[in-house]
N, C-alpha and C positions, 0 to 999 in steps of 0.2 A: 505493499499499500503508498502510497506518493504520500510524503510529510506537508501537510500543508502549511507548516509554521503558526507562530504563535497571531497572533491579532493583532493587528494593525492601529484597533483603539483602546484606549484606556477604559474604564470601567467607569469613569466620567462621561466618557464621550470624547476624549480629546485624541489626537494622533500621536502614535508612537513611531521613534525612527528605527531605521533597523541597526542596528550593532555591526552588526558583522554578516554576509553574504554564506549560504547553507554549508555545511560540512558535510564530507562527502559520506557518513554515517547516517544522516539526515536525510539524503535521498533512497528513494525505493523507485521499485517497476510495477510493471502492470500485472493483474494476474496473468496466467497463461491460461486458463480459461482450456483444459485438456477435454479435445472430442473425440468419437467415437469414430473411427474410421481405420485407415490403412496407418501403421507406426510412422510417427516423425517424432525425432526428439531432438534437442537444441541442448548444448551444454554452456553454462553462464560462470561467470565467476563468482564467488561466494567472499566473505570476510575472512580473512586469512589469506592461507595456502591452501584453499580449498575449492572445490568447483559442486554446482549443483546439474543433474541431469533433468531436463523438464520435460515431461513429456506432452508436448503438441496435439499430437492425436494416439491413441490406441482401440485397439479392437482384444486385446487377452488381457486376462485377469486371472491369479492365484486366488481360488476360491476354498475356503479352510472348510471342511465338512468331516467335523467334530473332531478327530482324530489325525485326519490325512488332507492333504492338500492338492489339488488337482488344477491344472491350468482349463480353463473355460474362455470360448467365447463372448466376447459382450454382443448382446444384439440390439440393446433399449435402452435409453435412459425411465423408469418409470417415475422418481420421484426425487428431487433434489431442496433442503429445507433451506439452503442458502440463499436459491433464490429459482421462484417457480417458472422464472421465463429461460432456465438452464435447461427444463426438461424436454421443452420446445423445440431448443436450439442441440439438442445432446450432448450436455456439457458436464462431465466428470470431476468431484469435488468430494472431500472426503464426508461421509457421513450421508452420499445418496446411494439411493435403492436401485439397482441395474438389473437387466434381464439377463442370464446369461446361460449358455446351451444345459445347465446343471441345476436352474431354476434363479429364484429373485436372490439376489446380496446385496447386504449393506456395506459401503465402502469405508475401508478402516484406513486406509496409506491416502499421503498427500499426493497424486499423481503429479502435477506443477511443481513439485520440489524436490523430489524421489525417483521422479521416472515408470516407478511402476504401479501397478492398479494391485491391492491384494482387500479382499472381501469375506465376508463372513456369510455363510447361507442362514436365511431367511427362514424358520420352520414352518 
């Protein structure tokens, strides 16, 4: 999420002047919004000597079925509490309910941060 910075107005209504410009750690990026489709990934630099693999699109999920984990095909996004519009646009985020070849499952990972979709089967 991009930082909007502090307010330009004081509590009394007077204007505040900028003391400095934005720092590198105060900047953010737009959300990835992973879609269902042919797998596409992007690697971005993260803080420190780290990188993040972002899934721009994916059609595979690791679904947990009790004590075993199987790879399943993502068919559709059924429900997404993050944004109702994401269901129409087939965008996968953490907490979204997806229709897979194994049945309906809830996403437990963050595809835009880790590059993979992990889900738990809904009984």
